[in-house]
N, C-alpha and C positions, 0 to 999 in steps of 0.2 A: 521688560515684558514683551516689547515689540520684537526684540531680537530672538527671543524664545519662540514666538509664533512664526517668525520668518524661517527659522531653522526647522521647526516642526512641519511647516508647509512644504519646505524643500525636501524633507525626508519622505513625506507622503507622496510627492510627485515622483521621486526616484523609485519608491517602492511600486507605484502604479506602473511606471515605465518598465520596470524589470518584470513584473507579472505579465504585462502585455507582450513582452518579448518571449516569454516561455509558453504562451498559449498557442502561438502559430506553429511551432514545431510539433506540438502534441497533436494538432489537427491534421498534420501531414501524413499520418499513419493510415490513411484510408486507402482502400484498393480501388484505384480509378483505372478503368479499362477504356482506352481510346481505340477505335477501329473495330475490326471484325474479330471477335473472340473465338469463333468457330474455325479459324484457319489452322492448318496443320503446323506442327512444330518444324523449325528449320532443319534441313537435312544435315546429318552428321557425316562429313566427308572422311572422317578418320576410319570408318568401318567399311568393309567391302559390302557391295549390294547384296540383298537377300537372294539366296539360291546360288551363291557363287561356288559352293562346293559341289553342286550337282553336276553330273557328267554332261548333260545336254546344254549347259550354260555357255553361251558364246561370249568370250572375253573381249574380242575385238570390236564387237558392235556397240558396246556400251562404255568402253573405256576411253581414256584420253588419247587422242591421236598424237604420236610423238612429234610429228611435223608442226602441229598446232602449238604444242608446248614450246618448241624451239622458236616459233614466230612470236609467241607471247613474251618469251624471255627477251627476244630482240627488242620488242616494244618497250620493255622495262629498262632498256639500256645495255643489255649484254651484247658483247661482240664475240664472235666465234662460238656461239652457243651450240651445245651438243647434248643429247640425252645420254646420261651415263648409267641410269638404273631405272627399271620399271618394276614396281611391286604391285600387289593387288590393291594397295591403298593410295600410292602416289607415284608420280613421275618426277625424277630428279634431273635437272638441267644444270650443267656447269658452263661457265664462260668467263669473260673478262669484263670488268667494269672500270671506272676511273680509278678506283682504289686498289685494283689488282684482281686476282682470281676470286670468284664468288660462285655460289650455287643457289638455286631456287627450286622450291618444291611445288608441284601442282597436284591436285586431287585426281585420282585415276577414275574419273567419271566424265560423262559427256560434257563438253564445254571447258574442261581443264581449269577449274577455279584455282587461283593462286593461294597456296597455304602458307608459305613462308618465304621471305626473301632474305 
């Protein structure tokens, strides 16, 4: 009789432990906002800026400076970096790394954010 009670108690403890483990993930489905929820969405660098197709839009004043893109590529470890293509969305720089020839893309907006290495 004592063995039966010990096994039953062990089964109850295992069941209680299992139920306690399933309650925590169910409670994690709350929407918790930390910080300022009125902040704007992050900028999408894959799209050209608004008004790009208009005739009076000055492309040079807002885009990525090719010299800055070359300097940033050199900071990433490129040797003999040079700009090979400039599109409305990105600036492509090619050069040499320790592994051989490589290319890097920067967003064609002010500040030249790195898109892909």
